[in-house]
C-alpha positions as CSV (number, residue, x, y, z in Angstrom):
1,M,11.5,20.0,-11.8
2,L,14.6,19.5,-9.7
3,M,13.6,15.9,-8.9
4,L,13.4,15.1,-12.6
5,E,16.8,16.6,-13.3
6,E,18.3,14.5,-10.5
7,I,16.6,11.3,-11.7
8,F,18.2,11.8,-15.2
9,D,21.5,12.6,-13.4
10,N,21.3,9.1,-11.9
11,N,20.7,10.5,-8.4
12,M,17.6,9.1,-6.7
13,N,18.1,10.7,-3.3
14,L,15.5,13.5,-3.5
15,F,13.0,11.1,-5.1
16,I,13.5,8.6,-2.2
17,D,13.2,11.4,0.4
18,E,9.9,12.6,-1.1
19,L,8.5,9.1,-1.3
20,K,9.3,8.4,2.3
21,H,7.8,11.7,3.3
22,Y,4.6,10.8,1.4
23,H,4.3,7.4,3.1
24,K,5.1,8.8,6.6
25,N,3.1,12.1,6.6
26,V,0.3,11.6,4.1
27,K,-0.7,7.9,4.5
28,A,-2.0,6.5,7.7
29,F,0.0,3.5,8.9
30,R,-3.1,1.3,9.1
31,S,-3.5,1.7,5.3
32,F,-0.3,-0.2,4.7
33,K,-2.1,-3.4,5.9
34,F,-3.6,-3.6,2.4
35,Y,-1.0,-1.5,0.5
36,N,0.1,-3.1,-2.8
37,E,2.0,-2.3,-6.0
38,T,-1.0,-0.3,-7.4
39,S,-1.0,1.8,-4.2
40,F,2.8,2.2,-4.4
41,Q,2.5,3.4,-8.1
42,T,-0.1,5.9,-7.1
43,A,2.1,7.3,-4.4
44,I,4.9,7.8,-6.9
45,E,2.6,9.4,-9.4
46,N,1.6,11.9,-6.8
47,I,5.1,13.0,-6.0
48,L,6.5,13.3,-9.6
49,P,6.1,16.3,-11.8
50,N,3.9,16.0,-14.9
51,C,6.5,14.2,-17.0
52,F,5.4,10.6,-17.2
53,I,2.9,8.1,-18.4
54,S,1.9,4.9,-16.6
55,E,1.5,1.4,-18.0
56,M,3.2,2.3,-21.3
57,R,2.5,-0.5,-23.8
58,L,5.2,-2.3,-25.7
59,I,5.0,-4.9,-28.4
60,A,7.6,-7.5,-27.2
61,D,7.0,-10.1,-29.9
62,R,4.9,-10.6,-33.0
63,K,4.1,-13.7,-34.9
64,D,1.7,-13.4,-37.8
65,Q,-1.2,-11.4,-36.4
66,L,-0.5,-12.3,-32.8
67,Y,1.2,-9.8,-30.5
68,K,2.8,-10.2,-27.2
69,Y,2.4,-7.1,-25.1
70,M,4.4,-5.8,-22.1
71,F,3.6,-2.8,-20.0
72,V,6.2,-0.5,-18.4
73,D,5.0,0.6,-14.9
74,M,6.1,4.2,-15.5
75,F,8.0,6.0,-18.3
76,L,9.5,9.4,-17.7
77,C,10.6,11.9,-20.4
78,D,13.0,14.8,-20.3
79,V,10.4,17.5,-21.1
80,K,13.1,20.2,-21.9
81,F,15.3,18.6,-24.5
82,G,14.2,15.0,-25.0
83,A,17.8,13.8,-24.4
84,Y,16.9,11.4,-21.6
85,S,14.1,9.0,-20.7
86,A,13.7,6.5,-17.9
87,A,11.7,3.4,-17.3
88,F,10.5,2.6,-13.8
89,E,9.8,-1.0,-12.7
90,L,8.1,-1.1,-9.3
91,K,8.1,-3.8,-6.7
92,Y,6.3,-3.5,-3.3
93,F,6.6,-6.0,-0.4
94,N,3.5,-5.8,1.7
95,L,3.9,-6.0,5.5
96,I,1.5,-8.9,5.8
97,G,3.4,-10.9,3.1
98,L,6.7,-10.2,4.9
99,L,5.3,-11.1,8.3
100,S,3.8,-14.3,6.8
101,G,7.2,-15.1,5.4
102,E,8.7,-14.9,8.8
103,S,6.2,-17.3,10.4
104,G,6.1,-19.6,7.4
105,R,2.3,-19.4,7.0
106,W,-0.2,-16.9,5.8
107,E,-1.2,-14.4,8.5
108,E,-4.8,-13.7,7.9
109,N,-5.3,-10.8,10.3
110,P,-2.1,-9.8,12.1
111,S,-2.3,-7.1,14.8
112,Y,-1.5,-3.5,14.3
113,Q,1.5,-3.8,16.7
114,S,3.0,-6.8,15.0
115,L,3.0,-4.9,11.6
116,F,4.3,-1.7,13.2
117,N,7.2,-3.6,14.9
118,L,8.1,-5.3,11.6
119,D,8.0,-2.0,9.8
120,Q,10.4,-0.5,12.3
121,K,12.8,-3.5,12.0
122,L,12.8,-3.2,8.2
123,K,14.1,0.4,8.3
124,N,17.5,-0.7,9.7
125,E,17.8,-4.3,8.4
126,S,20.8,-5.1,6.3
127,A,20.4,-5.5,2.6
128,D,21.6,-9.1,2.8
129,R,19.0,-9.9,5.4
130,L,16.2,-8.2,3.4
131,L,17.1,-10.2,0.3
132,D,17.2,-13.4,2.2
133,R,13.6,-13.0,3.5
134,D,10.7,-15.2,2.4
135,Y,7.7,-13.4,1.1
136,I,4.2,-14.9,0.8
137,Y,1.8,-13.6,-1.7
138,W,-1.5,-14.5,-3.4
139,C,-1.0,-16.1,-6.8
140,K,-3.9,-15.2,-9.1
141,D,-3.1,-17.9,-11.7
142,E,-2.9,-20.8,-9.2
143,H,-5.5,-19.3,-6.8
144,K,-3.4,-19.9,-3.7
145,H,-0.7,-18.4,-1.5
146,K,2.9,-19.0,-2.6
147,S,6.2,-18.2,-1.1
148,I,9.2,-16.7,-2.8
149,K,12.6,-15.4,-1.8
150,V,12.8,-11.6,-1.9
151,K,16.0,-11.8,-3.9
152,N,14.4,-13.9,-6.5
153,Y,11.4,-11.5,-6.8
154,I,13.8,-8.6,-7.3
155,D,16.0,-10.5,-9.7
156,N,13.0,-11.1,-11.9
157,G,12.2,-7.4,-11.7
158,E,15.7,-6.6,-13.0
159,I,15.2,-9.0,-15.9
160,Q,11.9,-7.4,-16.8
161,L,13.4,-3.9,-16.6
162,N,16.2,-4.7,-19.0
163,T,13.8,-6.4,-21.4
164,Y,11.7,-3.2,-21.5
165,I,14.7,-1.0,-22.1
166,N,15.9,-3.2,-25.0
167,I,12.5,-3.0,-26.6
168,L,11.7,0.7,-26.1
169,K,15.1,1.8,-27.4
170,R,14.0,0.5,-30.8
171,G,11.4,3.3,-31.0
172,I,7.8,3.0,-32.3
173,S,6.8,-0.6,-33.3
174,S,5.9,-1.4,-36.8
175,R,5.0,-4.5,-38.9
176,E,8.7,-5.3,-39.0
177,K,9.9,-4.6,-35.5
178,V,9.0,-4.7,-31.8
179,G,8.9,-1.4,-29.9
180,I,6.5,1.1,-28.3
181,F,2.9,0.8,-29.1
182,D,1.3,3.7,-27.2
183,N,-0.1,6.9,-28.7
184,R,0.8,8.9,-25.6
185,I,4.4,8.9,-26.6
186,K,5.9,10.7,-29.6
187,C,9.2,9.5,-31.1
188,S,11.6,11.3,-33.3
189,V,15.0,10.5,-34.8
190,G,17.8,11.8,-32.6
191,N,20.4,10.8,-30.0
192,S,19.3,10.1,-26.5
193,F,19.9,8.0,-23.4
194,V,17.4,5.5,-21.9
195,M,17.7,4.8,-18.2
196,G,16.1,2.2,-16.0
197,Y,15.3,2.0,-12.3
198,L,13.9,-0.9,-10.3
199,I,12.3,0.7,-7.3
200,V,11.6,-1.6,-4.4
201,C,9.8,-0.7,-1.2
202,F,9.4,-2.8,2.0
203,G,6.6,-1.5,4.2
204,T,6.6,2.3,4.6
205,E,10.1,3.7,4.5
206,R,12.7,1.0,3.4
207,I,13.3,1.7,-0.2
208,M,15.9,0.1,-2.5
209,V,16.8,1.3,-6.0
210,K,18.6,-0.7,-8.6
211,H,20.0,1.0,-11.7
212,A,20.0,-0.6,-15.1
213,K,22.8,0.1,-17.5
214,V,22.2,3.4,-19.4
215,K,21.6,2.6,-23.1
216,K,22.2,4.9,-26.0
217,C,19.2,5.3,-28.3
218,D,18.7,6.6,-31.8
219,Y,15.3,8.1,-30.9
220,M,14.1,10.9,-28.7
221,F,10.9,10.6,-26.7
222,S,8.3,13.1,-25.6
223,L,4.8,13.1,-24.2
224,N,2.0,13.4,-26.8
225,R,0.0,16.1,-25.1
């Protein structure tokens, strides 16, 4: 449980080390050709202790009988005292998407060596250069490839994360208020702190973590098991 204690102490170093180890020593490099955010989330689920749920459902808005749902990628609970909880928002930049951003066009079937060389370069690239990269991805809604600046994609993730925190700190949803709408979470009255982490990965081992402002909460959360 040391990793969990450090996460709630605002220290992500052990978590990052374990995630890099998993990517380097458990996953074959060729699997990263098709690695995506679902794969990334599965990796994180495999290294964390049993203290979380995935895809926690929130009601973000309600009008008449219509609800707007949002889903937190991962929600962690302090299993000892319930004094801390944390929301994870995950972003993964696939190597093909980054390579395509470099060339300015979608690379359908890049070579193993070109992906490996890019992955090595990403490990030591400056944060400013990373954020300034172009990224090409498949847009499901428009059925085509689109390009976006890495910085814009990450900025959108930070906005999402802060929205989640502001909703979940209101506790369980009801007819009168937005909040958590997920029977895997128990909520009781009490003082706690809600934390948020945007976890971004480029390729295999370049990981960037952005911390949301810690919010005081009038509820304590635990897993309903």
